[in-house]
Backbone as JSON, one array per atom type, in Angstrom:
{
  "sequence": "YHFPWYNLGRAYLAKEMYRKAKECFEHALDIEPEYELARNALARVRKLIQ",
  "N": [[0.85, -1.18, 0.0], [0.81, 2.05, -1.02], [0.08, 4.68, -0.29], [0.39, 5.39, 2.55], [3.2, 5.53, 2.75], [3.79, 7.62, 1.02], [2.45, 9.74, 2.32], [3.82, 9.79, 4.77], [6.31, 10.54, 3.82], [5.69, 13.13, 2.95], [5.21, 14.34, 5.41], [7.78, 14.2, 6.58], [9.1, 15.81, 4.73], [7.89, 18.29, 5.22], [8.97, 18.78, 7.7], [11.51, 19.26, 7.04], [13.18, 17.09, 6.84], [14.84, 15.75, 4.78], [16.23, 13.48, 3.71], [14.97, 11.29, 4.93], [12.42, 11.7, 3.93], [12.91, 11.27, 1.21], [13.52, 8.51, 1.23], [11.01, 7.48, 1.94], [9.37, 8.28, -0.22], [10.63, 6.86, -2.25], [10.09, 4.26, -1.4], [7.31, 4.21, -1.64], [7.15, 4.35, -4.41], [8.38, 1.97, -5.07], [6.38, 0.21, -4.43], [4.21, 1.14, -5.95], [4.95, 1.91, -8.94], [3.97, 3.74, -10.84], [2.96, 5.92, -9.54], [2.28, 9.11, -9.64], [2.33, 11.42, -7.95], [4.15, 10.72, -5.92], [6.4, 10.35, -7.48], [6.86, 12.97, -8.44], [7.25, 14.29, -5.99], [9.55, 13.0, -5.1], [11.42, 13.86, -7.01], [11.45, 16.56, -6.36], [12.44, 16.54, -3.69], [14.94, 15.43, -4.09], [16.25, 17.53, -5.39], [16.35, 19.35, -3.3], [18.08, 18.1, -1.54], [20.54, 18.21, -2.81]],
  "CA": [[0.0, 0.0, 0.0], [1.77, 3.14, -1.21], [-0.35, 5.97, 0.26], [1.02, 5.74, 3.83], [4.59, 5.92, 2.54], [3.78, 8.96, 0.43], [2.05, 10.69, 3.36], [4.93, 9.91, 5.71], [7.31, 11.35, 3.13], [5.24, 14.53, 3.0], [5.43, 14.82, 6.78], [9.22, 14.43, 6.72], [9.43, 16.96, 3.89], [7.44, 19.48, 5.93], [9.88, 18.98, 8.82], [12.82, 19.44, 6.42], [13.95, 15.85, 7.01], [14.8, 15.42, 3.36], [16.68, 12.12, 3.42], [13.9, 10.37, 5.32], [11.35, 11.9, 2.95], [13.34, 10.59, -0.01], [13.35, 7.07, 1.44], [9.58, 7.17, 1.93], [8.87, 8.4, -1.59], [11.17, 5.73, -3.0], [9.35, 3.07, -0.99], [5.99, 4.31, -2.28], [7.33, 4.04, -5.83], [8.66, 0.53, -5.17], [5.09, -0.47, -4.35], [3.37, 1.6, -7.08], [5.88, 2.67, -9.77], [3.31, 4.77, -11.66], [2.33, 6.91, -8.66], [2.84, 10.38, -10.11], [2.59, 12.34, -6.84], [5.4, 10.3, -5.28], [7.47, 10.61, -8.45], [7.12, 14.42, -8.41], [7.8, 14.63, -4.67], [10.92, 12.5, -5.07], [12.23, 14.78, -7.81], [11.59, 17.8, -5.58], [13.3, 16.33, -2.53], [16.31, 15.23, -4.6], [16.81, 18.86, -5.63], [16.6, 19.97, -2.0], [19.22, 17.43, -0.91], [21.78, 18.6, -3.49]],
  "C": [[0.89, 1.23, 0.0], [1.37, 4.47, -0.57], [0.3, 6.32, 1.6], [2.47, 6.18, 3.66], [4.69, 7.32, 1.95], [3.45, 10.0, 1.5], [3.14, 10.87, 4.41], [6.05, 10.75, 5.09], [6.95, 12.83, 3.14], [5.46, 15.13, 4.39], [6.91, 15.11, 7.02], [9.65, 15.65, 5.9], [9.05, 18.26, 4.59], [8.35, 19.81, 7.11], [11.33, 19.16, 8.35], [13.75, 18.27, 6.7], [14.01, 15.17, 5.64], [15.23, 13.99, 3.04], [15.62, 11.08, 3.8], [12.72, 10.48, 4.35], [11.67, 11.16, 1.66], [13.13, 9.09, 0.1], [11.88, 6.67, 1.35], [9.0, 7.25, 0.52], [9.38, 7.25, -2.46], [10.42, 4.44, -2.66], [7.96, 3.06, -1.62], [6.08, 3.92, -3.75], [7.73, 2.58, -6.05], [7.35, -0.25, -5.21], [4.23, -0.14, -5.57], [4.22, 2.5, -7.99], [5.25, 3.8, -10.58], [2.69, 5.89, -10.84], [2.98, 8.28, -8.89], [3.16, 11.35, -8.97], [3.9, 11.99, -6.14], [6.58, 10.57, -6.2], [7.85, 12.1, -8.43], [7.75, 14.85, -7.09], [9.25, 14.17, -4.56], [11.85, 13.41, -5.86], [12.48, 16.07, -7.03], [12.58, 17.63, -4.43], [14.75, 16.07, -2.96], [16.99, 16.57, -4.87], [17.17, 19.55, -4.31], [17.82, 19.38, -1.31], [20.54, 17.91, -1.52], [22.36, 19.86, -2.98]]
}
């Protein structure tokens, strides 16, 4: 189930815990590779980590 991982990633993102957010978004995409919201969030958090 990918929604909880996406939502947890959003919570980490809001707390500026970018690496944990990245892990959650990646996990959501492992479960549902076509999940566009997680894909976009992962791209965003990758930019913030750099």
